[in-house]
C-alpha positions as CSV (number, residue, x, y, z in Angstrom):
1,M,14.9,20.5,0.4
2,K,13.4,19.7,3.8
3,F,9.6,20.0,4.0
4,Q,8.4,22.4,6.7
5,L,5.0,21.7,8.4
6,E,2.8,24.8,8.8
7,S,1.3,23.6,12.1
8,S,2.8,21.5,14.9
9,K,-0.5,19.7,15.1
10,L,0.6,17.9,11.8
11,E,3.6,16.4,13.6
12,F,1.1,13.7,14.7
13,F,1.4,12.3,11.2
14,R,5.2,12.0,11.3
15,P,6.8,9.7,10.7
16,D,4.5,7.8,8.4
17,A,4.2,4.0,8.8
18,F,7.1,3.3,6.4
19,G,9.3,6.0,8.0
20,F,8.6,4.5,11.4
21,I,9.6,1.0,10.2
22,N,12.7,2.3,8.5
23,G,13.6,4.0,11.8
24,L,13.2,0.8,13.7
25,K,15.4,-1.0,11.1
26,K,18.3,1.4,11.9
27,E,18.3,0.5,15.6
28,P,20.4,-2.5,16.6
29,P,18.0,-5.4,17.1
30,K,17.5,-6.8,20.6
31,Q,16.8,-10.2,19.1
32,K,17.0,-11.8,15.6
33,M,14.3,-10.4,13.3
34,I,13.0,-11.1,9.9
35,N,12.0,-8.0,8.0
36,L,8.5,-8.4,6.7
37,S,7.9,-4.7,6.0
38,I,8.0,-3.7,2.3
39,G,8.7,-6.4,-0.2
40,A,9.9,-6.1,-3.7
41,P,8.4,-8.1,-6.5
42,N,10.8,-10.8,-7.8
43,R,9.1,-11.3,-11.1
44,P,7.3,-9.0,-13.6
45,T,3.6,-8.2,-13.5
46,P,1.7,-10.7,-15.7
47,K,1.2,-9.2,-19.2
48,W,-2.6,-9.6,-19.1
49,I,-2.7,-7.4,-16.0
50,V,-0.6,-4.7,-17.7
51,E,-2.8,-4.9,-20.8
52,V,-6.1,-4.5,-18.7
53,M,-4.5,-1.6,-16.9
54,K,-3.5,0.2,-20.1
55,E,-7.0,-0.4,-21.6
56,N,-8.6,1.3,-18.6
57,L,-6.3,4.2,-17.9
58,S,-8.5,6.6,-19.9
59,N,-11.7,5.6,-18.2
60,P,-12.8,8.5,-16.0
61,A,-14.7,6.1,-13.7
62,Y,-11.2,5.0,-12.4
63,H,-10.0,8.6,-11.8
64,T,-11.6,8.8,-8.3
65,Y,-10.8,7.6,-4.8
66,P,-11.9,4.1,-4.1
67,P,-15.0,3.5,-1.9
68,Q,-14.3,4.1,1.8
69,H,-15.2,0.5,2.8
70,G,-14.0,-1.2,-0.4
71,A,-15.6,-2.0,-3.7
72,P,-18.6,-4.4,-3.3
73,E,-17.1,-6.6,-6.0
74,L,-13.8,-6.8,-4.3
75,L,-15.4,-7.5,-0.9
76,E,-17.5,-10.3,-2.4
77,G,-14.5,-11.8,-4.2
78,V,-12.4,-11.8,-1.0
79,A,-15.3,-13.4,0.9
80,D,-15.7,-16.1,-1.7
81,W,-12.0,-16.8,-1.7
82,Y,-12.1,-17.3,2.1
83,K,-15.1,-19.5,1.9
84,K,-13.3,-21.8,-0.5
85,R,-10.2,-22.0,1.7
């Protein structure tokens, strides 16, 4: 079934980023390209990560949208990582 948009104003959102990239991949390349769009994992998620996710699935605190500008803990962790490197 093809999705019909109610308003032509919503056409602005088509195609999404992945659809746009997939469209480009269908065109013959003008030069040699390496596809760095969507990757696929080549090994399973570490078991400890899966266990932590399972433990926290029922926590209502994680059933919301993330903070608009990122979680402070994550931002601090990323900043620390960059400082070390």
